[in-house]
C-alpha positions, 0 to 999 in steps of 0.5 A: 510492474505496478503494485497498489493498495489502499489505506482505509480509515474505519475508526475515529482514532487515527489521523492521516486519512479522513474518517470513512475515506480511503486513499490509494497508492500505486507504486511502479517497482521492479521486484519484491525487494523494492516492495519491502521498504515501502510496506515497512513504512506503510506498516508504521503508518497503519499502526500509528493512524489506526488504518486498514490495509485494503485492496492490495493488487499486483498488475501481473497475476502470475506474481500475486501470490509471492507479493501477497506473501511479502505483504502479509509477512510485513503488515501482519494483519489480514488484507481487507478486500472490498470492490466497493471502496472508491479512493478519494485520493490516488498517489502514483509513485515511480520507485525507479525515478525516486531512486535516481532523484535521491542519488543526486 
């Protein structure tokens, strides 16, 4: 399944994502267990770079509540939703391939 989110820079304090821009990440994962380490890393990036976690989505609507619950538990702030945000960059990451590559 695909899980996506954006990191939005709405402040002048952070680095990483340029001011006023949003970057999107799309992860191909099997279950919420793979989502936990991803979101823990994102939480650190958000805190260090003063970013906003935005437009969190899951491609399977029947599982959205469970995944949003996991995201809220880890990110610990409100997920910002705005249909008008257009990402400047999109990163596609297949967690299954990533795990296989790291094993070698």
